[in-house]
C-alpha positions in Angstrom: 0.0 0.0 0.0 1.4 3.4 -1.0 0.4 6.0 1.6 -1.0 9.3 0.5 1.2 12.4 0.8 1.4 13.5 4.4 0.1 10.3 5.9 1.9 8.1 8.4 1.2 4.5 9.4 3.1 2.3 11.6 1.8 -1.1 12.6 3.0 -3.7 15.1 6.4 -1.9 15.6 8.9 -3.7 17.8 12.5 -2.5 18.2 15.3 -3.9 20.4 18.8 -2.9 21.3 21.6 -4.7 23.0 24.3 -3.0 25.2 27.8 -3.3 23.7 30.4 -5.1 25.8 32.8 -2.6 27.2 35.6 -5.2 27.4 35.8 -8.5 25.5 36.4 -10.4 28.8 36.2 -14.2 28.7 33.5 -14.3 31.4 31.3 -11.9 29.3 31.8 -14.1 26.2 31.0 -17.2 28.2 27.8 -15.5 29.6 26.7 -14.7 26.1 27.3 -18.3 24.9 25.3 -19.6 27.9 22.4 -17.2 27.1 22.4 -18.4 23.5 22.4 -22.0 24.6 19.4 -21.4 26.9 17.7 -19.3 24.2 17.7 -16.3 26.5 17.5 -12.7 25.3 21.3 -12.3 25.7 21.1 -8.7 27.0 18.5 -7.4 24.5 16.2 -4.7 25.6 12.9 -3.9 23.8 12.5 -0.2 23.4 9.4 -0.4 21.3 6.7 -3.0 21.9 3.8 -3.5 19.5 3.4 0.2 18.7 0.7 1.3 16.2 0.7 4.9 14.9 -1.7 6.3 12.3 -1.6 10.0 11.4 -3.8 11.6 8.7 -2.5 14.2 6.3 -2.3 17.6 7.9 -2.7 16.3 11.4 -0.4 17.4 14.3 0.6 14.7 16.8 2.7 15.1 20.0 4.8 12.3 21.5 5.4 12.7 25.3 6.9 10.5 28.0 9.9 10.4 30.3 13.4 9.8 29.1 13.9 6.3 27.8 10.2 5.7 27.0 10.9 5.2 23.3 9.8 8.6 21.8 13.0 9.3 19.9 13.4 5.7 18.8 9.9 5.8 17.3 10.7 9.1 15.5 13.9 7.6 14.1 12.0 4.5 12.9 9.4 6.7 11.2 12.0 8.7 9.3 14.0 5.5 8.5 17.1 6.5 10.3 16.7 3.0 11.8 14.5 0.1 11.0 12.1 -1.8 13.2 12.9 -5.3 14.4 9.3 -6.3 13.6 6.5 -4.3 12.0 5.7 -2.0 9.0 6.1 1.7 8.5 5.0 3.9 5.7 5.1 7.7 5.2 3.8 9.5 2.2 5.6 12.4 0.5 8.7 14.3 1.4 10.0 14.2 5.0 11.6 17.0 6.9 13.2 15.7 10.1 15.0 17.3 13.0 15.6 14.4 15.4 18.9 15.4 17.0 21.3 18.3 17.2 22.9 18.7 13.8 21.2 15.5 12.7 21.9 14.9 9.0 24.3 17.8 8.8 27.8 17.0 7.4 30.4 18.8 9.5 33.0 18.9 6.7 30.6 20.8 4.4 29.6 24.5 4.6 26.1 25.5 5.5 25.5 26.4 1.8 26.7 22.9 0.7 24.6 21.2 3.4 21.4 23.0 2.2 21.9 21.9 -1.4 22.9 18.3 -0.5 19.9 17.8 1.8 17.5 19.5 -0.7 18.7 17.3 -3.5 18.3 14.2 -1.3 14.6 15.2 -0.7 14.1 15.5 -4.5 14.1 19.3 -4.9 15.6 20.9 -8.0 18.3 23.5 -7.8 15.9 26.1 -8.8 13.5 25.2 -6.0 16.4 25.4 -3.5 17.5 28.8 -4.9 14.0 30.1 -4.2 14.3 29.1 -0.6 18.0 29.5 0.1 17.9 33.1 1.4 15.0 32.4 3.7 16.7 29.3 5.2 20.0 31.2 5.9 18.2 34.2 7.3 16.0 32.1 9.6 19.1 30.2 10.9 20.9 33.5 11.5 23.9 32.3 9.5 24.3 35.0 6.9 27.9 35.7 8.0 28.8 32.0 8.4 27.1 30.4 5.4 30.3 29.5 3.7 32.1 28.3 6.9 32.5 24.5 7.5 29.9 23.3 10.0 32.5 21.7 12.1 33.4 25.2 13.3 29.8 25.9 14.4 28.5 25.9 17.9 25.8 23.4 18.8 23.2 26.1 18.6 24.3 27.2 15.1 24.2 23.6 13.9 20.8 23.1 15.4 19.4 26.3 13.8 20.8 25.2 10.4 19.2 21.7 10.7 15.8 23.0 11.7 15.8 25.7 9.0 16.6 23.1 6.3 13.9 20.7 7.6 11.2 23.3 8.0 11.7 25.5 4.9 12.0 22.8 2.2 8.2 22.4 2.1 8.0 18.9 3.5 4.8 16.8 3.5 5.7 15.5 6.9 7.8 17.4 9.6 9.3 15.4 12.4 10.8 17.4 15.3 12.5 16.0 18.4 13.4 17.9 21.6 16.3 19.6 20.0 14.7 23.0 20.3 15.9 23.1 23.9 19.4 23.8 22.6 18.4 27.2 21.1 17.8 30.4 23.0 14.3 31.6 23.9 14.0 33.8 20.9 14.9 31.0 18.5 12.6 28.6 20.3 9.7 31.0 19.8 10.5 31.5 16.1 10.7 27.7 15.6 7.3 27.3 17.2 5.9 30.1 14.9 7.4 28.3 11.9 5.9 25.0 12.9 2.6 26.7 13.3 2.9 28.1 9.8 3.9 24.7 8.4 0.9 23.1 10.2 -1.5 25.7 8.8 -0.2 25.0 5.3 -1.3 21.4 5.6 1.9 19.7 6.5 1.7 16.8 8.9 3.6 17.4 12.2 5.0 14.9 14.7 6.5 16.8 17.7 8.5 15.2 20.5 8.9 17.4 23.6 9.1 17.5 27.4 7.5 21.0 27.3 3.8 20.3 27.8 2.8 23.9 27.0 4.5 23.6 23.6 2.9 20.2 22.9 -0.5 21.6 23.9 -0.1 24.7 21.7 1.1 22.8 18.6 -0.7 19.4 18.6 -4.3 18.3 18.1 -3.6 14.8 19.3 -1.1 13.2 21.6 0.6 9.8 22.3 2.0 9.0 25.7 4.9 6.6 25.4 5.8 4.6 28.5 8.5 1.9 28.5 8.1 1.3 24.8 4.3 1.1 24.6 1.6 3.6 23.9 0.1 4.2 27.4 -2.5 6.6 26.2 -3.7 8.2 22.9 -6.3 10.9 22.3 -6.9 14.6 22.5 -3.8 16.5 23.7 -5.3 18.0 26.9 -6.7 14.6 28.1 -3.5 12.7 27.4 -1.3 15.3 29.1 -3.6 15.2 32.1 -3.1 11.4 32.3 0.6 11.7 31.9 0.9 14.3 34.7 -1.2 12.1 36.9 1.2 9.2 36.2 4.2 11.5 37.1 2.4 12.5 40.3 1.9 8.9 41.4 5.6 8.2 40.9 6.5 11.3 42.8 4.2 10.3 45.7 6.0 6.9 45.8 9.5 8.4 46.3 8.1 11.1 48.6 6.9 8.3 50.9 10.4 7.0 51.2 11.9 10.4 52.3 13.3 10.5 55.8 12.7 14.1 56.7 12.6 15.4 60.3 9.2 17.0 59.5 6.4 15.0 57.8 3.5 16.5 56.0 0.8 14.0 57.0 -2.1 15.6 55.1 -2.5 18.4 52.6 -5.6 19.6 50.8 -7.5 22.6 49.6 -11.2 23.3 50.1 -13.8 26.0 49.7 -14.4 27.9 52.9 -17.9 28.8 51.7 -19.0 25.2 52.2 -19.0 24.0 48.6 -17.5 20.6 47.8 -14.6 22.1 45.9 -13.0 25.5 45.5 -14.2 27.5 42.5 -12.0 29.2 39.9 -11.6 32.9 41.0 -13.2 32.2 44.4 -11.7 31.8 47.9 -9.8 28.6 48.9 -8.1 27.3 52.1 -4.9 25.3 51.9 -4.9 23.0 54.9 -1.7 21.3 56.0 -0.9 18.9 58.9 2.7 18.4 60.1 4.4 15.9 62.3 7.7 17.2 63.7 10.3 15.2 65.6 11.3 18.4 67.6 10.3 22.1 67.5 12.0 24.2 64.8 11.6 27.2 62.6 12.0 27.3 58.8 10.7 28.9 55.7 7.7 26.9 54.5 6.9 27.0 50.7 3.7 25.5 49.4 3.2 25.2 45.6 0.3 24.3 43.4 1.2 22.3 40.3 -0.4 20.2 37.6 1.5 17.1 38.8 5.3 17.6 38.3 7.3 19.8 40.6 7.2 23.0 38.6 4.6 25.2 40.4 2.0 27.4 38.9 2.2 29.6 42.0 3.7 29.4 45.5 2.9 30.8 48.9 5.6 31.3 51.6 5.7 31.8 55.3 8.3 31.7 58.1 6.8 29.1 60.4 7.5 27.8 63.9 6.5 24.2 64.4 6.2 22.6 67.9 7.2 19.0 68.5 4.5 16.6 67.5 1.4 17.2 65.4 0.3 20.7 64.4 -2.1 22.1 61.8 -1.7 25.2 59.7 -4.0 26.9 57.1 -3.5 29.4 54.4 -6.4 31.3 52.8 -6.2 32.4 49.1 -8.8 35.1 48.4 -9.1 34.5 44.6 -7.9 31.1 43.4 -6.2 31.8 40.0 -6.9 28.3 38.6 -9.4 27.0 36.0 -11.3 23.8 36.4 -9.0 20.8 36.8 -7.0 18.6 39.2 -4.0 20.0 40.9 -1.2 18.8 43.3 0.1 20.5 46.4 3.9 20.4 46.9 5.6 21.5 50.1 9.2 22.2 51.1 10.9 23.6 54.3 14.1 25.6 53.8 16.8 26.7 56.2 20.1 28.6 55.8 22.7 26.9 53.6 24.7 24.2 55.3 21.8 22.8 57.3 19.6 19.9 56.4 16.2 21.0 55.0 13.4 19.8 57.4 11.1 19.1 54.5 12.4 18.2 51.0 10.4 19.6 48.1 7.8 16.9 47.4 4.1 16.3 46.6 1.9 15.9 49.6 -1.7 16.0 48.4 -4.1 17.0 45.6 -7.4 18.8 45.1 -9.9 19.6 42.4 -11.2 23.0 41.2 -14.7 23.6 39.8 -15.9 26.6 37.8 -14.5 28.1 34.6 -12.8 26.0 32.0 -9.2 26.6 31.1 -8.6 29.1 28.2 -8.9 27.6 24.7 -5.5 27.1 23.1 -5.2 28.3 19.5 -1.4 27.7 19.2 -0.2 30.0 22.0 2.2 28.6 24.5 0.9 29.0 28.1 3.4 28.1 30.8 0.6 27.5 33.3 -3.2 27.6 33.3 -4.0 30.8 35.2 -7.6 31.9 35.5 -8.4 35.6 35.4 -11.9 37.1 35.9 -12.7 39.6 33.2 -15.4 42.0 32.1 -15.8 42.8 28.4 -17.5 45.8 26.8 -18.1 46.7 23.2 -18.4 50.3 21.9 
């Protein structure tokens, strides 16, 4: 089956790797022979396990997951940098891929030569490349270095060149990995703007990133990869919510193993007006219970997050805890959060050189009712903040 331009299909993908032996020691060789004789895996690790991906032309899909979950391997299989151990892959049309820093860039060639070589590989004529050449160089900010060998470029310069080539040669499918983190803030924003333009022109986009705000801004649909399998697939907001809940559960597990002198035994937030849950823009009370081995003073910081430890906002107070159990409350007059599920994180901090009484960790969660989060039309939002507004029209 020949896929239509811009479509992607991958069915039953399995991919495995085996760690290289660092030293050809006799015991290692004997172990490999024993594994072979017993029909064992012999050190093989499956990084993709029965993965199916179907992307329609013009669709934008995000790949999320922790490091080692198989995202980058899947992207490399899709663009045929590597081949699956088992399974079928098909992509229709011309592919623009940026899957690692300076991926596909030849260091011994100049930027000018790299542009023409890659464009020719993709099937563009010299005239078509000439029409795009100045735009590529200008976007990559390499006007003064276009005839310099790439081996003399910084990693940021090489990344800008690679992305510009991939994004400005009118691909039918654009594959982008988390390489944008190498660039500065200004270039990251321009890359996102360019991906938005490519997406609006009908190009299919597959975007790998740890930046959930970027994924939410760019992608209509999302796949959550976890240990080589697709753990969840669907609308971006829903999959990201599931992913963050998974991270929260893992964080709660390691938090339970922390041996801090002060324990947060309970943490929640509720509506002081008697409703079941706090309402977006309304008052809320953060309620914390501590168990201390001995009395002490420290700076208490409480943060509200969507799962991971990067807070949407924090509240602070110098606090004095007695030995034993104590309860403390913090009232927020206007909760700046839209509807959703949120985590409470807490940390206790003291002057440098002393052991923190409470390590920064999740300690509870709560839900908010009321206004929905703002609709995302391709704008990156670092956090979902609710703001009450009044509109008038003249």
